[in-house]
N, CA, C and O atoms as a GROMACS GRO file, in nm:
protein
  608
    1MET      N    1  -0.327   1.339   1.306
    1MET     CA    2  -0.428   1.246   1.364
    1MET      C    3  -0.329   1.148   1.475
    1MET      O    4  -0.223   1.092   1.446
    2LYS      N    5  -0.389   1.148   1.586
    2LYS     CA    6  -0.326   1.075   1.697
    2LYS      C    7  -0.311   0.936   1.698
    2LYS      O    8  -0.416   0.881   1.666
    3LYS      N    9  -0.230   0.866   1.720
    3LYS     CA   10  -0.208   0.729   1.719
    3LYS      C   11  -0.235   0.638   1.848
    3LYS      O   12  -0.167   0.661   1.948
    4ASN      N   13  -0.324   0.542   1.849
    4ASN     CA   14  -0.344   0.489   1.980
    4ASN      C   15  -0.216   0.346   1.995
    4ASN      O   16  -0.199   0.239   1.936
    5ILE      N   17  -0.148   0.419   2.106
    5ILE     CA   18  -0.020   0.312   2.121
    5ILE      C   19  -0.061   0.222   2.236
    5ILE      O   20  -0.125   0.244   2.339
    6GLN      N   21  -0.002   0.111   2.184
    6GLN     CA   22  -0.051   0.002   2.273
    6GLN      C   23   0.069  -0.068   2.375
    6GLN      O   24   0.156  -0.146   2.335
    7ILE      N   25   0.054  -0.029   2.489
    7ILE     CA   26   0.155  -0.092   2.575
    7ILE      C   27   0.125  -0.184   2.644
    7ILE      O   28   0.053  -0.163   2.742
    8PRO      N   29   0.170  -0.314   2.616
    8PRO     CA   30   0.127  -0.458   2.710
    8PRO      C   31   0.202  -0.427   2.849
    8PRO      O   32   0.325  -0.432   2.859
    9LEU      N   33   0.133  -0.402   2.935
    9LEU     CA   34   0.214  -0.395   3.073
    9LEU      C   35   0.125  -0.492   3.176
    9LEU      O   36   0.002  -0.505   3.174
   10ASN      N   37   0.201  -0.543   3.250
   10ASN     CA   38   0.146  -0.614   3.349
   10ASN      C   39   0.098  -0.540   3.499
   10ASN      O   40   0.114  -0.423   3.534
   11GLU      N   41   0.024  -0.668   3.583
   11GLU     CA   42  -0.035  -0.576   3.692
   11GLU      C   43   0.044  -0.484   3.755
   11GLU      O   44   0.003  -0.369   3.765
   12ALA      N   45   0.171  -0.519   3.809
   12ALA     CA   46   0.252  -0.464   3.871
   12ALA      C   47   0.289  -0.306   3.816
   12ALA      O   48   0.298  -0.205   3.886
   13GLU      N   49   0.305  -0.314   3.691
   13GLU     CA   50   0.340  -0.162   3.623
   13GLU      C   51   0.252  -0.111   3.617
   13GLU      O   52   0.271   0.007   3.645
   14LYS      N   53   0.134  -0.136   3.588
   14LYS     CA   54  -0.021  -0.058   3.592
   14LYS      C   55  -0.017  -0.001   3.746
   14LYS      O   56  -0.018   0.119   3.774
   15ALA      N   57  -0.014  -0.078   3.815
   15ALA     CA   58   0.007  -0.032   3.973
   15ALA      C   59   0.115   0.086   4.022
   15ALA      O   60   0.117   0.161   4.119
   16CYS      N   61   0.190   0.067   3.923
   16CYS     CA   62   0.270   0.179   3.970
   16CYS      C   63   0.271   0.304   3.900
   16CYS      O   64   0.310   0.411   3.948
   17LEU      N   65   0.219   0.284   3.765
   17LEU     CA   66   0.150   0.418   3.692
   17LEU      C   67   0.036   0.476   3.791
   17LEU      O   68   0.052   0.582   3.852
   18ARG      N   69  -0.071   0.403   3.802
   18ARG     CA   70  -0.156   0.456   3.882
   18ARG      C   71  -0.112   0.521   4.045
   18ARG      O   72  -0.185   0.602   4.101
   19LYS      N   73  -0.006   0.480   4.098
   19LYS     CA   74   0.013   0.551   4.230
   19LYS      C   75   0.108   0.666   4.186
   19LYS      O   76   0.113   0.755   4.271
   20LYS      N   77   0.183   0.689   4.080
   20LYS     CA   78   0.216   0.806   4.027
   20LYS      C   79   0.153   0.890   3.951
   20LYS      O   80   0.206   0.992   3.906
   21LYS      N   81   0.004   0.846   3.926
   21LYS     CA   82  -0.061   0.936   3.872
   21LYS      C   83  -0.042   0.966   3.746
   21LYS      O   84  -0.082   1.073   3.702
   22ILE      N   85   0.034   0.857   3.653
   22ILE     CA   86   0.077   0.836   3.512
   22ILE      C   87  -0.013   0.752   3.429
   22ILE      O   88  -0.041   0.636   3.456
   23ARG      N   89  -0.064   0.826   3.312
   23ARG     CA   90  -0.179   0.755   3.202
   23ARG      C   91  -0.055   0.688   3.127
   23ARG      O   92   0.058   0.736   3.120
   24GLN      N   93  -0.103   0.553   3.068
   24GLN     CA   94  -0.034   0.490   2.989
   24GLN      C   95   0.037   0.568   2.884
   24GLN      O   96   0.154   0.571   2.847
   25ALA      N   97  -0.092   0.643   2.841
   25ALA     CA   98  -0.043   0.712   2.681
   25ALA      C   99   0.105   0.803   2.737
   25ALA      O  100   0.196   0.826   2.657
   26GLU      N  101   0.109   0.833   2.836
   26GLU     CA  102   0.226   0.938   2.882
   26GLU      C  103   0.352   0.857   2.860
   26GLU      O  104   0.446   0.926   2.821
   27ILE      N  105   0.378   0.726   2.875
   27ILE     CA  106   0.491   0.634   2.900
   27ILE      C  107   0.598   0.647   2.776
   27ILE      O  108   0.716   0.616   2.788
   28ALA      N  109   0.530   0.705   2.639
   28ALA     CA  110   0.621   0.722   2.514
   28ALA      C  111   0.696   0.847   2.532
   28ALA      O  112   0.790   0.872   2.457
   29HIS      N  113   0.658   0.938   2.639
   29HIS     CA  114   0.755   1.035   2.669
   29HIS      C  115   0.881   1.018   2.767
   29HIS      O  116   0.976   1.097   2.764
   30PHE      N  117   0.874   0.914   2.850
   30PHE     CA  118   1.010   0.879   2.915
   30PHE      C  119   1.112   0.814   2.878
   30PHE      O  120   1.102   0.712   2.809
   31THR      N  121   1.222   0.863   2.917
   31THR     CA  122   1.348   0.764   2.870
   31THR      C  123   1.370   0.625   2.940
   31THR      O  124   1.304   0.608   3.042
   32VAL      N  125   1.452   0.525   2.899
   32VAL     CA  126   1.475   0.413   2.975
   32VAL      C  127   1.517   0.420   3.087
   32VAL      O  128   1.507   0.312   3.144
   33GLU      N  129   1.566   0.508   3.154
   33GLU     CA  130   1.610   0.542   3.260
   33GLU      C  131   1.482   0.544   3.361
   33GLU      O  132   1.453   0.469   3.454
   34GLU      N  133   1.410   0.665   3.306
   34GLU     CA  134   1.313   0.690   3.360
   34GLU      C  135   1.189   0.624   3.367
   34GLU      O  136   1.092   0.672   3.425
   35LEU      N  137   1.188   0.493   3.298
   35LEU     CA  138   1.092   0.406   3.313
   35LEU      C  139   1.119   0.304   3.405
   35LEU      O  140   1.035   0.228   3.452
   36ILE      N  141   1.256   0.304   3.432
   36ILE     CA  142   1.310   0.168   3.547
   36ILE      C  143   1.262   0.260   3.653
   36ILE      O  144   1.169   0.199   3.705
   37PHE      N  145   1.273   0.355   3.703
   37PHE     CA  146   1.246   0.459   3.825
   37PHE      C  147   1.082   0.399   3.839
   37PHE      O  148   1.036   0.308   3.908
   38LEU      N  149   1.019   0.491   3.743
   38LEU     CA  150   0.855   0.478   3.732
   38LEU      C  151   0.807   0.349   3.741
   38LEU      O  152   0.714   0.321   3.817
   39LEU      N  153   0.849   0.286   3.688
   39LEU     CA  154   0.765   0.162   3.650
   39LEU      C  155   0.844   0.039   3.776
   39LEU      O  156   0.791  -0.072   3.786
   40GLU      N  157   0.923   0.060   3.830
   40GLU     CA  158   1.004  -0.024   3.919
   40GLU      C  159   1.039  -0.160   3.860
   40GLU      O  160   1.002  -0.269   3.903
   41ILE      N  161   1.118  -0.133   3.752
   41ILE     CA  162   1.103  -0.263   3.667
   41ILE      C  163   1.287  -0.261   3.611
   41ILE      O  164   1.344  -0.152   3.598
   42ASN      N  165   1.340  -0.355   3.590
   42ASN     CA  166   1.459  -0.356   3.516
   42ASN      C  167   1.494  -0.295   3.388
   42ASN      O  168   1.416  -0.252   3.303
   43LYS      N  169   1.617  -0.299   3.386
   43LYS     CA  170   1.670  -0.233   3.228
   43LYS      C  171   1.612  -0.294   3.119
   43LYS      O  172   1.555  -0.217   3.042
   44GLN      N  173   1.610  -0.410   3.091
   44GLN     CA  174   1.570  -0.488   2.998
   44GLN      C  175   1.439  -0.463   2.950
   44GLN      O  176   1.411  -0.424   2.836
   45ARG      N  177   1.343  -0.492   3.061
   45ARG     CA  178   1.199  -0.472   3.045
   45ARG      C  179   1.191  -0.304   3.023
   45ARG      O  180   1.126  -0.259   2.928
   46ALA      N  181   1.243  -0.238   3.093
   46ALA     CA  182   1.235  -0.092   3.054
   46ALA      C  183   1.264  -0.069   2.916
   46ALA      O  184   1.184  -0.012   2.842
   47LYS      N  185   1.385  -0.115   2.874
   47LYS     CA  186   1.420  -0.117   2.678
   47LYS      C  187   1.315  -0.171   2.604
   47LYS      O  188   1.276  -0.112   2.504
   48GLU      N  189   1.259  -0.286   2.644
   48GLU     CA  190   1.133  -0.348   2.576
   48GLU      C  191   1.010  -0.243   2.552
   48GLU      O  192   0.972  -0.207   2.441
   49ILE      N  193   0.951  -0.199   2.683
   49ILE     CA  194   0.861  -0.100   2.681
   49ILE      C  195   0.914   0.019   2.611
   49ILE      O  196   0.838   0.071   2.529
   50HIS      N  197   1.000   0.059   2.625
   50HIS     CA  198   1.032   0.209   2.531
   50HIS      C  199   1.070   0.179   2.392
   50HIS      O  200   1.072   0.266   2.305
   51ALA      N  201   1.099   0.058   2.373
   51ALA     CA  202   1.066  -0.010   2.227
   51ALA      C  203   0.964   0.008   2.156
   51ALA      O  204   0.955   0.062   2.046
   52LEU      N  205   0.871  -0.045   2.232
   52LEU     CA  206   0.717  -0.111   2.192
   52LEU      C  207   0.677   0.055   2.136
   52LEU      O  208   0.639   0.087   2.023
   53CYS      N  209   0.702   0.150   2.269
   53CYS     CA  210   0.630   0.267   2.257
   53CYS      C  211   0.692   0.357   2.125
   53CYS      O  212   0.627   0.443   2.066
   54ALA      N  213   0.813   0.322   2.098
   54ALA     CA  214   0.876   0.416   1.999
   54ALA      C  215   0.866   0.384   1.853
   54ALA      O  216   0.871   0.472   1.768
   55PHE      N  217   0.851   0.238   1.820
   55PHE     CA  218   0.817   0.158   1.705
   55PHE      C  219   0.678   0.198   1.670
   55PHE      O  220   0.654   0.211   1.550
   56GLN      N  221   0.590   0.219   1.749
   56GLN     CA  222   0.442   0.249   1.725
   56GLN      C  223   0.409   0.363   1.674
   56GLN      O  224   0.310   0.390   1.606
   57GLN      N  225   0.547   0.470   1.728
   57GLN     CA  226   0.510   0.617   1.655
   57GLN      C  227   0.510   0.643   1.539
   57GLN      O  228   0.489   0.755   1.493
   58LEU      N  229   0.539   0.525   1.466
   58LEU     CA  230   0.568   0.564   1.323
   58LEU      C  231   0.468   0.466   1.216
   58LEU      O  232   0.455   0.344   1.229
   59PRO      N  233   0.416   0.532   1.131
   59PRO     CA  234   0.306   0.523   1.063
   59PRO      C  235   0.292   0.346   1.005
   59PRO      O  236   0.389   0.288   0.956
   60SER      N  237   0.192   0.299   1.017
   60SER     CA  238   0.190   0.144   0.972
   60SER      C  239   0.273   0.061   1.059
   60SER      O  240   0.316  -0.040   1.002
   61ILE      N  241   0.311   0.077   1.195
   61ILE     CA  242   0.356   0.021   1.289
   61ILE      C  243   0.297  -0.011   1.377
   61ILE      O  244   0.282   0.084   1.453
   62GLY      N  245   0.239  -0.122   1.420
   62GLY     CA  246   0.155  -0.163   1.543
   62GLY      C  247   0.236  -0.244   1.640
   62GLY      O  248   0.353  -0.280   1.629
   63ILE      N  249   0.130  -0.272   1.757
   63ILE     CA  250   0.205  -0.345   1.843
   63ILE      C  251   0.277  -0.459   1.800
   63ILE      O  252   0.397  -0.477   1.822
   64ARG      N  253   0.191  -0.547   1.728
   64ARG     CA  254   0.235  -0.688   1.688
   64ARG      C  255   0.389  -0.687   1.615
   64ARG      O  256   0.479  -0.764   1.648
   65PHE      N  257   0.398  -0.592   1.517
   65PHE     CA  258   0.540  -0.587   1.457
   65PHE      C  259   0.646  -0.477   1.556
   65PHE      O  260   0.765  -0.465   1.524
   66ALA      N  261   0.605  -0.422   1.645
   66ALA     CA  262   0.703  -0.350   1.756
   66ALA      C  263   0.739  -0.500   1.835
   66ALA      O  264   0.857  -0.522   1.863
   67GLU      N  265   0.646  -0.591   1.864
   67GLU     CA  266   0.696  -0.677   1.948
   67GLU      C  267   0.774  -0.798   1.868
   67GLU      O  268   0.852  -0.875   1.922
   68ASP      N  269   0.737  -0.800   1.720
   68ASP     CA  270   0.851  -0.880   1.640
   68ASP      C  271   0.974  -0.808   1.695
   68ASP      O  272   1.038  -0.857   1.789
   69LEU      N  273   1.014  -0.670   1.628
   69LEU     CA  274   1.136  -0.625   1.645
   69LEU      C  275   1.215  -0.649   1.769
   69LEU      O  276   1.334  -0.678   1.780
   70VAL      N  277   1.108  -0.626   1.874
   70VAL     CA  278   1.164  -0.650   2.026
   70VAL      C  279   1.219  -0.797   2.019
   70VAL      O  280   1.335  -0.824   2.051
   71PHE      N  281   1.114  -0.902   1.969
   71PHE     CA  282   1.170  -1.042   1.966
   71PHE      C  283   1.306  -1.046   1.884
   71PHE      O  284   1.356  -1.158   1.891
   72MET      N  285   1.366  -0.975   1.825
   72MET     CA  286   1.483  -0.968   1.730
   72MET      C  287   1.589  -0.920   1.799
   72MET      O  288   1.707  -0.930   1.767
   73ASN      N  289   1.532  -0.855   1.916
   73ASN     CA  290   1.644  -0.788   2.021
   73ASN      C  291   1.693  -0.663   1.945
   73ASN      O  292   1.815  -0.648   1.941
   74ILE      N  293   1.629  -0.588   1.896
   74ILE     CA  294   1.588  -0.456   1.815
   74ILE      C  295   1.508  -0.361   1.929
   74ILE      O  296   1.396  -0.390   1.969
   75TYR      N  297   1.564  -0.275   1.962
   75TYR     CA  298   1.520  -0.188   2.065
   75TYR      C  299   1.528  -0.007   2.012
   75TYR      O  300   1.501   0.089   2.084
   76CYS      N  301   1.570  -0.003   1.881
   76CYS     CA  302   1.552   0.134   1.830
   76CYS      C  303   1.607   0.156   1.691
   76CYS      O  304   1.706   0.094   1.653
   77LEU      N  305   1.539   0.250   1.607
   77LEU     CA  306   1.543   0.266   1.463
   77LEU      C  307   1.723   0.292   1.416
   77LEU      O  308   1.770   0.251   1.310
   78GLU      N  309   1.797   0.364   1.515
   78GLU     CA  310   1.985   0.327   1.498
   78GLU      C  311   1.981   0.201   1.466
   78GLU      O  312   2.015   0.171   1.352
   79GLU      N  313   1.943   0.104   1.552
   79GLU     CA  314   1.988  -0.046   1.520
   79GLU      C  315   1.938  -0.092   1.372
   79GLU      O  316   1.973  -0.200   1.322
   80LEU      N  317   1.886  -0.036   1.332
   80LEU     CA  318   1.840  -0.093   1.182
   80LEU      C  319   1.893  -0.020   1.074
   80LEU      O  320   1.883  -0.076   0.965
   81ARG      N  321   1.942   0.078   1.077
   81ARG     CA  322   2.036   0.167   0.994
   81ARG      C  323   2.114   0.076   0.909
   81ARG      O  324   2.087   0.080   0.789
   82ALA      N  325   2.207  -0.004   0.947
   82ALA     CA  326   2.313  -0.046   0.863
   82ALA      C  327   2.236  -0.204   0.831
   82ALA      O  328   2.310  -0.298   0.805
   83LYS      N  329   2.097  -0.224   0.835
   83LYS     CA  330   2.030  -0.374   0.841
   83LYS      C  331   1.958  -0.384   0.668
   83LYS      O  332   1.906  -0.293   0.603
   84ASN      N  333   1.975  -0.502   0.637
   84ASN     CA  334   1.915  -0.546   0.533
   84ASN      C  335   1.761  -0.595   0.548
   84ASN      O  336   1.747  -0.693   0.621
   85PRO      N  337   1.661  -0.550   0.499
   85PRO     CA  338   1.536  -0.589   0.536
   85PRO      C  339   1.503  -0.762   0.498
   85PRO      O  340   1.446  -0.841   0.573
   86ILE      N  341   1.556  -0.791   0.367
   86ILE     CA  342   1.557  -0.919   0.335
   86ILE      C  343   1.620  -1.020   0.439
   86ILE      O  344   1.560  -1.124   0.468
   87GLU      N  345   1.733  -0.989   0.491
   87GLU     CA  346   1.812  -1.036   0.583
   87GLU      C  347   1.730  -1.054   0.687
   87GLU      O  348   1.699  -1.166   0.726
   88LEU      N  349   1.680  -0.927   0.752
   88LEU     CA  350   1.611  -0.951   0.858
   88LEU      C  351   1.484  -1.033   0.864
   88LEU      O  352   1.451  -1.094   0.966
   89LEU      N  353   1.424  -1.034   0.767
   89LEU     CA  354   1.325  -1.138   0.746
   89LEU      C  355   1.340  -1.259   0.744
   89LEU      O  356   1.254  -1.342   0.774
   90HIS      N  357   1.472  -1.284   0.702
   90HIS     CA  358   1.507  -1.448   0.680
   90HIS      C  359   1.554  -1.474   0.835
   90HIS      O  360   1.515  -1.580   0.884
   91ALA      N  361   1.636  -1.385   0.921
   91ALA     CA  362   1.660  -1.425   1.044
   91ALA      C  363   1.540  -1.440   1.116
   91ALA      O  364   1.538  -1.548   1.175
   92TYR      N  365   1.428  -1.364   1.136
   92TYR     CA  366   1.335  -1.385   1.204
   92TYR      C  367   1.294  -1.520   1.164
   92TYR      O  368   1.300  -1.612   1.245
   93GLU      N  369   1.244  -1.540   1.026
   93GLU     CA  370   1.165  -1.670   0.984
   93GLU      C  371   1.268  -1.795   1.052
   93GLU      O  372   1.225  -1.898   1.104
   94CYS      N  373   1.366  -1.771   1.043
   94CYS     CA  374   1.464  -1.908   1.134
   94CYS      C  375   1.428  -1.914   1.242
   94CYS      O  376   1.369  -2.014   1.282
   95LYS      N  377   1.458  -1.792   1.331
   95LYS     CA  378   1.452  -1.801   1.488
   95LYS      C  379   1.272  -1.836   1.504
   95LYS      O  380   1.240  -1.895   1.608
   96LYS      N  381   1.186  -1.808   1.428
   96LYS     CA  382   1.073  -1.856   1.477
   96LYS      C  383   1.021  -1.974   1.431
   96LYS      O  384   0.918  -2.029   1.470
   97GLY      N  385   1.130  -2.027   1.309
   97GLY     CA  386   1.114  -2.199   1.249
   97GLY      C  387   0.977  -2.197   1.171
   97GLY      O  388   0.904  -2.295   1.158
   98ALA      N  389   0.954  -2.083   1.126
   98ALA     CA  390   0.812  -2.067   1.009
   98ALA      C  391   0.831  -1.965   0.920
   98ALA      O  392   0.907  -1.872   0.949
   99TRP      N  393   0.758  -1.969   0.789
   99TRP     CA  394   0.757  -1.875   0.727
   99TRP      C  395   0.641  -1.784   0.734
   99TRP      O  396   0.536  -1.814   0.790
  100TYR      N  397   0.665  -1.658   0.668
  100TYR     CA  398   0.553  -1.585   0.736
  100TYR      C  399   0.509  -1.496   0.612
  100TYR      O  400   0.587  -1.480   0.517
  101ASP      N  401   0.333  -1.413   0.614
  101ASP     CA  402   0.310  -1.388   0.516
  101ASP      C  403   0.379  -1.285   0.473
  101ASP      O  404   0.425  -1.203   0.552
  102PRO      N  405   0.399  -1.273   0.309
  102PRO     CA  406   0.510  -1.213   0.271
  102PRO      C  407   0.478  -1.015   0.292
  102PRO      O  408   0.549  -0.924   0.250
  103CYS      N  409   0.378  -1.010   0.354
  103CYS     CA  410   0.365  -0.851   0.426
  103CYS      C  411   0.447  -0.816   0.510
  103CYS      O  412   0.471  -0.698   0.534
  104LEU      N  413   0.500  -0.912   0.567
  104LEU     CA  414   0.593  -0.888   0.717
  104LEU      C  415   0.742  -0.851   0.649
  104LEU      O  416   0.824  -0.783   0.712
  105GLU      N  417   0.768  -0.899   0.524
  105GLU     CA  418   0.888  -0.830   0.429
  105GLU      C  419   0.869  -0.686   0.421
  105GLU      O  420   0.954  -0.610   0.467
  106ASP      N  421   0.752  -0.641   0.359
  106ASP     CA  422   0.724  -0.515   0.345
  106ASP      C  423   0.723  -0.428   0.461
  106ASP      O  424   0.772  -0.316   0.446
  107GLN      N  425   0.670  -0.463   0.586
  107GLN     CA  426   0.713  -0.397   0.735
  107GLN      C  427   0.863  -0.388   0.739
  107GLN      O  428   0.911  -0.278   0.711
  108PHE      N  429   0.931  -0.469   0.763
  108PHE     CA  430   1.077  -0.487   0.756
  108PHE      C  431   1.148  -0.383   0.663
  108PHE      O  432   1.246  -0.317   0.699
  109ARG      N  433   1.090  -0.376   0.543
  109ARG     CA  434   1.113  -0.270   0.463
  109ARG      C  435   1.100  -0.120   0.501
  109ARG      O  436   1.189  -0.036   0.492
  110LEU      N  437   0.990  -0.104   0.540
  110LEU     CA  438   0.950   0.021   0.605
  110LEU      C  439   1.009   0.061   0.700
  110LEU      O  440   1.044   0.179   0.699
  111ILE      N  441   1.036  -0.014   0.806
  111ILE     CA  442   1.117   0.040   0.914
  111ILE      C  443   1.269   0.038   0.888
  111ILE      O  444   1.333   0.111   0.964
  112VAL      N  445   1.343  -0.032   0.792
  112VAL     CA  446   1.456   0.059   0.754
  112VAL      C  447   1.463   0.172   0.673
  112VAL      O  448   1.549   0.260   0.671
  113TYR      N  449   1.369   0.160   0.611
  113TYR     CA  450   1.354   0.303   0.510
  113TYR      C  451   1.342   0.406   0.633
  113TYR      O  452   1.416   0.504   0.634
  114PHE      N  453   1.274   0.391   0.710
  114PHE     CA  454   1.252   0.489   0.848
  114PHE      C  455   1.365   0.515   0.909
  114PHE      O  456   1.397   0.630   0.941
  115ALA      N  457   1.455   0.385   0.937
  115ALA     CA  458   1.593   0.392   1.018
  115ALA      C  459   1.673   0.489   0.947
  115ALA      O  460   1.730   0.582   1.004
  116ASN      N  461   1.679   0.466   0.809
  116ASN     CA  462   1.762   0.546   0.725
  116ASN      C  463   1.742   0.673   0.667
  116ASN      O  464   1.800   0.727   0.573
  117GLY      N  465   1.614   0.724   0.770
  117GLY     CA  466   1.615   0.873   0.758
  117GLY      C  467   1.478   0.922   0.640
  117GLY      O  468   1.448   1.037   0.606
  118GLY      N  469   1.415   0.791   0.598
  118GLY     CA  470   1.308   0.825   0.530
  118GLY      C  471   1.177   0.931   0.550
  118GLY      O  472   1.073   0.910   0.612
  119ALA      N  473   1.216   1.044   0.480
  119ALA     CA  474   1.138   1.156   0.553
  119ALA      C  475   0.977   1.125   0.502
  119ALA      O  476   0.881   1.141   0.577
  120GLU      N  477   0.965   1.077   0.358
  120GLU     CA  478   0.834   1.083   0.301
  120GLU      C  479   0.740   0.984   0.419
  120GLU      O  480   0.800   0.903   0.490
  121VAL      N  481   0.622   0.998   0.426
  121VAL     CA  482   0.543   0.916   0.524
  121VAL      C  483   0.503   0.821   0.406
  121VAL      O  484   0.472   0.843   0.289
  122LYS      N  485   0.514   0.701   0.486
  122LYS     CA  486   0.501   0.584   0.382
  122LYS      C  487   0.448   0.465   0.471
  122LYS      O  488   0.490   0.442   0.584
  123GLN      N  489   0.333   0.380   0.394
  123GLN     CA  490   0.320   0.279   0.479
  123GLN      C  491   0.344   0.141   0.447
  123GLN      O  492   0.367   0.141   0.327
  124TRP      N  493   0.351   0.021   0.491
  124TRP     CA  494   0.427  -0.083   0.452
  124TRP      C  495   0.375  -0.141   0.335
  124TRP      O  496   0.439  -0.235   0.286
  125TRP      N  497   0.258  -0.099   0.272
  125TRP     CA  498   0.199  -0.140   0.118
  125TRP      C  499   0.249  -0.062   0.033
  125TRP      O  500   0.196  -0.063  -0.078
  126ASP      N  501   0.345   0.013   0.052
  126ASP     CA  502   0.419   0.099  -0.046
  126ASP      C  503   0.515   0.016  -0.100
  126ASP      O  504   0.553   0.015  -0.217
  127PHE      N  505   0.551  -0.051  -0.010
  127PHE     CA  506   0.708  -0.144  -0.031
  127PHE      C  507   0.651  -0.294  -0.089
  127PHE      O  508   0.723  -0.393  -0.087
  128THR      N  509   0.536  -0.296  -0.133
  128THR     CA  510   0.479  -0.456  -0.167
  128THR      C  511   0.521  -0.466  -0.308
  128THR      O  512   0.562  -0.579  -0.335
  129ALA      N  513   0.524  -0.382  -0.406
  129ALA     CA  514   0.557  -0.385  -0.578
  129ALA      C  515   0.735  -0.435  -0.555
  129ALA      O  516   0.784  -0.527  -0.619
  130GLU      N  517   0.818  -0.349  -0.445
  130GLU     CA  518   0.973  -0.363  -0.434
  130GLU      C  519   0.978  -0.495  -0.424
  130GLU      O  520   1.032  -0.572  -0.504
  131ARG      N  521   0.904  -0.528  -0.294
  131ARG     CA  522   0.904  -0.681  -0.254
  131ARG      C  523   0.880  -0.781  -0.357
  131ARG      O  524   0.973  -0.860  -0.375
  132LYS      N  525   0.764  -0.796  -0.434
  132LYS     CA  526   0.712  -0.850  -0.566
  132LYS      C  527   0.846  -0.890  -0.649
  132LYS      O  528   0.906  -0.994  -0.678
  133ALA      N  529   0.862  -0.752  -0.670
  133ALA     CA  530   0.976  -0.763  -0.817
  133ALA      C  531   1.106  -0.832  -0.779
  133ALA      O  532   1.160  -0.913  -0.854
  134TYR      N  533   1.162  -0.793  -0.644
  134TYR     CA  534   1.261  -0.823  -0.581
  134TYR      C  535   1.255  -1.017  -0.564
  134TYR      O  536   1.347  -1.091  -0.599
  135ARG      N  537   1.122  -1.064  -0.501
  135ARG     CA  538   1.121  -1.176  -0.476
  135ARG      C  539   1.078  -1.283  -0.617
  135ARG      O  540   1.096  -1.404  -0.607
  136LEU      N  541   1.024  -1.223  -0.742
  136LEU     CA  542   1.001  -1.272  -0.883
  136LEU      C  543   1.158  -1.294  -0.910
  136LEU      O  544   1.193  -1.408  -0.941
  137LYS      N  545   1.283  -1.162  -0.898
  137LYS     CA  546   1.371  -1.190  -0.936
  137LYS      C  547   1.460  -1.280  -0.869
  137LYS      O  548   1.563  -1.313  -0.928
  138ASN      N  549   1.436  -1.324  -0.754
  138ASN     CA  550   1.545  -1.363  -0.644
  138ASN      C  551   1.480  -1.515  -0.559
  138ASN      O  552   1.534  -1.609  -0.501
  139GLY      N  553   1.362  -1.482  -0.584
  139GLY     CA  554   1.282  -1.602  -0.467
  139GLY      C  555   1.335  -1.581  -0.360
  139GLY      O  556   1.398  -1.481  -0.329
  140TYR      N  557   1.304  -1.713  -0.267
  140TYR     CA  558   1.343  -1.684  -0.120
  140TYR      C  559   1.463  -1.770  -0.093
  140TYR      O  560   1.476  -1.856  -0.180
  141PRO      N  561   1.565  -1.774   0.012
  141PRO     CA  562   1.657  -1.874   0.034
  141PRO      C  563   1.604  -1.998   0.058
  141PRO      O  564   1.495  -2.031   0.104
  142ALA      N  565   1.745  -2.093   0.003
  142ALA     CA  566   1.680  -2.232   0.018
  142ALA      C  567   1.666  -2.296   0.149
  142ALA      O  568   1.606  -2.403   0.164
  143ASP      N  569   1.722  -2.232   0.239
  143ASP     CA  570   1.698  -2.263   0.397
  143ASP      C  571   1.569  -2.192   0.483
  143ASP      O  572   1.548  -2.170   0.602
  144ARG      N  573   1.514  -2.176   0.392
  144ARG     CA  574   1.377  -2.070   0.459
  144ARG      C  575   1.296  -2.192   0.500
  144ARG      O  576   1.300  -2.300   0.442
  145PRO      N  577   1.209  -2.157   0.624
  145PRO     CA  578   1.133  -2.271   0.690
  145PRO      C  579   1.057  -2.292   0.582
  145PRO      O  580   1.035  -2.214   0.489
  146LYS      N  581   1.003  -2.450   0.607
  146LYS     CA  582   0.901  -2.504   0.530
  146LYS      C  583   0.770  -2.500   0.578
  146LYS      O  584   0.672  -2.516   0.506
  147THR      N  585   0.767  -2.477   0.716
  147THR     CA  586   0.655  -2.470   0.753
  147THR      C  587   0.591  -2.295   0.775
  147THR      O  588   0.656  -2.202   0.824
  148ALA      N  589   0.430  -2.288   0.717
  148ALA     CA  590   0.362  -2.152   0.692
  148ALA      C  591   0.330  -2.130   0.891
  148ALA      O  592   0.280  -2.218   0.962
  149ALA      N  593   0.369  -2.011   0.934
  149ALA     CA  594   0.352  -1.970   1.080
  149ALA      C  595   0.218  -2.036   1.090
  149ALA      O  596   0.208  -2.121   1.179
  150HIS      N  597   0.094  -2.007   1.000
  150HIS     CA  598  -0.075  -2.001   1.052
  150HIS      C  599  -0.071  -2.120   1.077
  150HIS      O  600  -0.147  -2.155   1.168
  151LEU      N  601   0.016  -2.226   1.011
  151LEU     CA  602  -0.009  -2.368   1.088
  151LEU      C  603   0.028  -2.444   1.175
  151LEU      O  604   0.002  -2.559   1.210
  152MET      N  605   0.124  -2.327   1.220
  152MET     CA  606   0.180  -2.400   1.372
  152MET      C  607   0.089  -2.371   1.487
  152MET      O  608   0.115  -2.416   1.598
   0.00000   0.00000   0.00000
């Protein structure tokens, strides 16, 4: 099954694609360096677009979580290999200033699983039991933000 990749492009970037007769769906096949040239953008923007495409290639990773990873200055799976998903969630919540739905932790667990060579196709909910067991035993950090994200 082919996954529908969402790419948030601005009008200038879309115009560059049209001018060069490239469909948005083809963006995932280009390198960062190629995107700089094709979209007439800077390296940082090209890294963001490339990361958004790459992350969405994985099962159960959509545009919102891909954007969350870019928000955390994570642009490729290799950067996640040595990361702890629990620490990633905590850093994310602190940076956002609010706590998020526990399923977000499951997504961090999933992406770290794939980054470390997880070969079995899994979805974020495959990590729910693991998260629940961990949180039952360890709880959340004392400095976790007190405000729920949906109340902001």
